C-alpha positions in Angstrom: 14.7 -38.7 212.1 14.3 -41.3 209.4 16.8 -43.6 207.8 16.8 -45.0 204.2 17.0 -48.6 203.3 17.9 -49.6 199.7 17.3 -52.8 197.8 18.4 -53.8 194.4 17.2 -56.7 192.3 17.4 -57.9 188.7 14.5 -58.3 186.4 14.4 -60.0 183.0 13.9 -57.3 180.3 10.6 -58.1 178.7 10.6 -55.3 176.1 22.4 -61.2 186.1 29.7 -65.5 187.8 29.6 -69.1 187.3 32.6 -71.2 188.2 35.0 -72.1 185.5 33.8 -75.0 183.4 35.3 -77.7 181.2 35.0 -77.0 177.5 32.1 -78.7 175.9 32.8 -78.4 172.2 34.7 -80.8 170.0 34.8 -80.1 166.3 36.1 -76.6 166.6 39.3 -77.7 168.1 42.3 -76.2 166.4 46.0 -75.7 167.1 46.4 -72.5 169.2 43.7 -69.9 169.9 43.0 -66.4 168.7 42.2 -63.3 170.6 38.7 -62.8 171.8 37.8 -59.3 173.1 34.6 -58.7 175.1 33.3 -55.3 175.9 30.2 -54.4 178.0 28.7 -51.0 178.9 27.4 -49.6 182.1 23.7 -49.7 183.0 21.7 -46.7 181.8 19.3 -44.9 184.0 15.8 -44.8 182.4 12.1 -44.7 183.2 10.0 -42.5 185.4 10.3 -42.5 189.2 8.4 -40.9 192.0 11.6 -40.2 193.9 15.1 -39.2 192.8 17.4 -42.1 192.3 21.2 -41.7 192.5 24.1 -44.0 192.8 26.8 -42.3 194.7 26.6 -39.3 192.3 26.8 -41.3 189.1 24.1 -42.0 186.6 24.0 -45.8 187.0 26.0 -48.7 188.5 29.3 -49.3 186.7 30.2 -52.6 185.0 33.6 -54.3 185.2 34.9 -57.7 184.2 36.7 -59.6 186.9 39.0 -62.5 187.2 37.2 -65.8 186.9 34.5 -64.5 184.5 33.7 -67.0 181.7 31.7 -66.2 178.5 30.0 -68.8 176.2 30.5 -68.7 172.5 28.2 -70.5 170.1 28.4 -70.9 166.3 25.3 -69.8 164.4 25.1 -72.7 162.1 22.7 -75.0 164.1 25.5 -77.2 165.2 25.4 -78.3 168.8 29.0 -77.1 169.4 29.8 -74.6 172.1 32.9 -73.4 173.8 33.8 -71.4 176.9 36.4 -68.6 177.1 37.7 -67.3 180.4 39.2 -64.0 181.3 42.9 -63.9 180.5 43.6 -60.2 180.8 41.8 -57.0 182.0 43.4 -53.8 181.0 43.1 -50.2 182.2 39.5 -50.2 181.0 37.6 -52.7 183.2 34.7 -52.8 180.7 36.9 -54.6 178.2 38.8 -57.8 178.7 40.7 -60.5 176.7 39.3 -64.0 176.8 41.1 -67.3 176.1 39.6 -70.5 175.0 42.6 -72.6 175.8 42.8 -75.3 173.1 39.7 -74.0 171.4 39.8 -71.5 168.6 37.1 -70.0 166.3 37.0 -70.5 162.6 37.1 -67.4 160.3 34.4 -69.0 158.0 31.7 -69.1 160.7 29.5 -66.6 162.7 29.5 -66.8 166.4 27.3 -65.3 169.1 28.2 -65.0 172.7 26.5 -64.8 176.1 27.5 -64.3 179.8 27.8 -66.0 182.2 28.8 -69.4 180.7 26.9 -72.4 182.1 27.7 -75.9 180.8 24.1 -77.1 181.3 22.4 -74.3 179.3 25.2 -74.4 176.7 23.7 -77.7 175.5 20.2 -76.4 175.0 20.6 -75.0 171.5 19.4 -71.5 170.4 17.2 -70.8 173.5 19.3 -70.5 176.7 17.4 -70.6 180.0 18.4 -68.4 182.8 17.1 -68.3 186.4 16.6 -65.2 188.6 15.8 -67.3 191.7 17.9 -67.2 194.8 19.0 -63.5 194.9 20.0 -62.4 198.4 21.2 -58.9 199.1 24.2 -59.1 201.4 23.9 -55.6 202.9 21.9 -52.3 202.7 22.5 -50.7 199.3 24.9 -53.4 198.3 25.2 -54.5 194.6 27.6 -57.3 195.2 25.1 -60.1 194.6 24.0 -58.8 191.2 26.9 -60.0 189.1 25.7 -63.6 189.0 22.4 -62.4 187.4 23.8 -59.9 184.9 22.9 -61.9 181.9 24.3 -60.4 178.7 24.3 -61.1 175.0 26.6 -60.3 172.1 25.3 -60.5 168.5 27.0 -62.7 166.0 30.4 -61.8 164.5 32.8 -63.4 162.1 36.4 -63.8 163.3 38.9 -61.9 161.2 42.7 -62.0 161.1 42.7 -64.4 164.1 40.6 -62.2 166.3 36.9 -61.8 167.3 35.4 -58.9 169.2 32.1 -59.2 171.0 30.1 -56.2 172.2 27.8 -57.3 175.1 24.5 -55.7 176.1 22.7 -56.2 179.3 19.5 -58.3 178.9 18.0 -57.4 182.3 17.0 -54.3 184.3 18.4 -53.2 187.6 15.6 -52.0 189.9 16.7 -49.9 192.9 14.1 -49.2 195.6 14.4 -46.3 198.0 12.3 -47.0 201.2 11.9 -44.6 204.1 11.4 -46.5 207.4 11.0 -45.3 211.0 14.3 -45.2 212.8 12.9 -47.0 215.9 11.8 -50.1 213.9 13.7 -53.0 212.5 12.7 -54.7 209.2 13.9 -58.0 207.8 11.7 -58.3 204.8 10.2 -56.1 202.1 7.0 -57.3 200.2 6.3 -55.9 196.7 2.9 -56.0 195.2 1.7 -55.2 191.7 -1.4 -55.7 189.5 0.5 -58.0 187.1 3.2 -60.7 187.2 6.1 -58.7 185.8 9.0 -60.1 187.8 10.7 -63.0 186.0 11.7 -66.2 187.8 12.9 -67.9 184.6 13.8 -66.3 181.2 14.8 -67.7 177.8 17.5 -66.0 175.7 17.3 -66.6 171.9 20.8 -66.4 170.6 19.9 -65.9 167.0 18.4 -62.5 167.6 19.1 -61.6 171.3 15.4 -61.7 172.4 14.9 -62.5 176.1 11.5 -63.7 177.2 10.2 -64.5 180.6 8.9 -68.1 180.7 7.9 -68.0 184.4 6.8 -64.9 186.2 5.7 -63.9 189.7 
């Protein structure tokens, strides 16, 4: 008899939540705040595999916003002004949530792009935001719980209208699921992957102006 061991990791798409942060913007401060709605889709199964991959009978892992999630919103006018919006309400559809910027509000005369998860340090780096894929540790066999912190997403620029802005996020990484058959009598604590090219990303840069994500350090 054999048993199956599963592993899941994130990879920067070359074609992944932070703690709540203090707002870092200044000149966008207005009285009150408008509604910010953020929507994200599930992962989509794609590519050719040598074995059948399933996820509890579904096509791909499901996405859901959760309490404590924070998105970053940046104006697309080359100003070094950024703001963070945190989840204020999650409705019956967990893929869509309302976000609140507190004392910050968006101006209807400007375009804004958004990314997730918010990080105060990278929020100050301009158009190119740097994300790290280092430090992933799977907590259990076939567990996906650790992947949320590396689910880097991007929403293209929108112009707020009638006191509201809606961002449609897309995943900028790939979820790789490995199905390994191992002898029942043996115990394994590590899995080593080898390839002919360095195609796993350690560090990647996200360009907010067009949503391009590029690996800057690979292994």
